[in-house]
C-alpha positions in Angstrom: 133.2 127.1 238.4 130.0 126.4 238.2 129.1 123.1 238.0 129.9 120.4 240.2 134.2 120.0 241.6 136.2 117.9 239.4 137.4 114.9 241.0 140.4 114.7 242.6 143.2 112.5 240.7 145.0 109.5 242.3 148.5 109.2 241.9 149.9 105.5 241.5 152.3 104.6 244.0 156.3 104.2 243.4 157.7 101.2 241.6 160.5 101.2 244.4 158.6 101.8 248.2 155.0 101.6 246.7 154.6 105.0 248.2 152.1 107.4 246.8 153.4 110.3 249.1 156.7 109.6 246.9 154.9 110.0 243.7 153.2 113.1 244.3 157.2 114.5 245.7 158.8 113.3 242.2 155.7 115.0 240.6 157.0 118.6 242.2 160.7 117.6 241.2 159.9 116.8 237.5 161.2 118.8 234.6 159.4 118.6 231.0 157.9 115.2 232.0 160.8 113.9 232.6 159.6 111.5 235.1 161.9 108.6 235.1 164.6 111.4 235.3 163.0 112.8 238.6 162.7 109.1 240.1 166.3 108.5 239.8 167.4 111.9 241.2 165.3 111.1 244.3 166.2 107.5 244.6 169.6 108.5 244.6 169.4 111.0 246.8 167.9 108.8 249.0 171.0 106.7 248.3 173.1 109.2 250.0 170.8 110.0 252.7 171.4 106.4 254.0 175.0 106.8 253.6 175.6 109.5 255.2 173.0 108.9 258.3 173.9 104.8 258.7 173.7 105.5 262.5 170.3 106.2 262.6 167.9 103.3 263.1 165.6 104.4 260.8 165.6 103.6 256.6 165.7 106.9 254.3 162.0 106.2 253.8 161.2 107.2 256.6 164.3 110.0 257.4 162.6 111.7 254.3 159.2 111.8 255.7 160.7 113.0 259.4 161.9 115.5 257.5 158.8 116.4 255.7 157.3 116.6 258.8 159.8 118.9 260.5 159.1 121.2 257.5 155.3 121.1 257.3 153.7 124.7 258.1 150.4 124.3 260.1 148.9 127.7 259.8 150.0 130.4 256.9 149.1 133.9 256.3 146.4 134.8 253.5 146.0 139.2 252.5 142.3 140.4 253.2 141.1 143.6 252.5 138.8 145.1 254.9 137.6 148.6 255.0 140.3 149.7 252.5 143.1 148.4 254.9 144.8 145.1 253.7 145.2 142.5 257.0 147.4 139.6 257.4 144.7 137.1 258.3 146.5 133.7 259.8 144.5 131.0 258.7 145.0 127.2 259.1 146.4 124.8 256.4 144.2 122.7 254.3 146.2 118.9 255.0 146.6 118.3 251.2 147.7 121.9 250.9 150.3 121.2 254.0 152.2 118.4 252.1 152.5 119.8 248.6 154.1 123.0 250.4 156.2 121.5 252.2 157.4 119.2 248.9 157.6 122.3 247.1 159.4 124.0 249.9 162.2 121.3 250.3 162.8 121.3 246.3 163.3 124.7 246.1 166.2 124.8 249.1 167.4 121.6 247.1 167.3 123.3 244.1 169.3 127.3 245.7 171.6 124.9 247.5 175.6 124.0 246.1 176.7 121.0 245.5 177.6 119.0 242.4 174.8 116.8 241.2 170.6 117.3 242.3 170.6 114.2 243.8 173.6 115.6 246.3 171.7 118.6 246.8 168.1 117.1 248.0 170.4 114.6 250.1 171.9 117.6 252.0 168.1 119.2 252.4 166.8 116.2 253.6 169.5 115.9 256.2 168.9 119.2 256.9 165.1 119.7 257.5 165.2 116.0 259.4 167.6 117.8 262.2 165.3 120.6 261.8 167.7 123.2 259.8 167.9 124.8 256.9 166.3 126.6 254.0 162.6 124.4 254.0 162.7 124.2 257.7 163.7 128.6 257.9 160.8 128.8 256.2 158.3 126.8 258.3 159.7 129.1 261.4 159.5 132.3 259.2 155.8 131.6 258.0 154.2 130.4 261.4 156.3 134.0 263.0 154.3 135.6 261.1 151.1 134.2 261.4 152.2 134.7 265.4 152.5 138.2 264.9 149.4 139.0 263.2 146.8 136.7 265.5 145.3 139.3 266.8 144.1 139.9 262.9 142.4 135.8 263.3 139.1 137.3 263.6 138.7 138.5 260.0 139.0 134.8 259.4 136.4 133.8 257.0 
């Protein structure tokens, strides 16, 4: 854009927990503008997590937040073309993008899982991410491993 940067839109907090992060997650989860359906899937998934992880002293929302923290990548590789060669340059990720990537990964790998309903799949992926396993956690590990392997090209960062 040539003119001023666009204003950041503020998302409203969700109706049950009053948390903006939950609303962002539900927005990623939503298909075709069906937000109330996405909310019901998310809240059902948290109920399942609460039932299955009742031995934890944390609430379902805290478990979900801890799971998101576990699958949040801190560095990624970006392709950079220098002198005819393309290098995978490791770069730090902005905090907003970190949050977005972790939410998207959790949803993508929940959709790929086997299970009856989306709420079951999402609950299973949240519990796996909380326990540092599952597809979303593996994705984070792969991204970090790739960045570590290409650390020699970090001086190409701009």
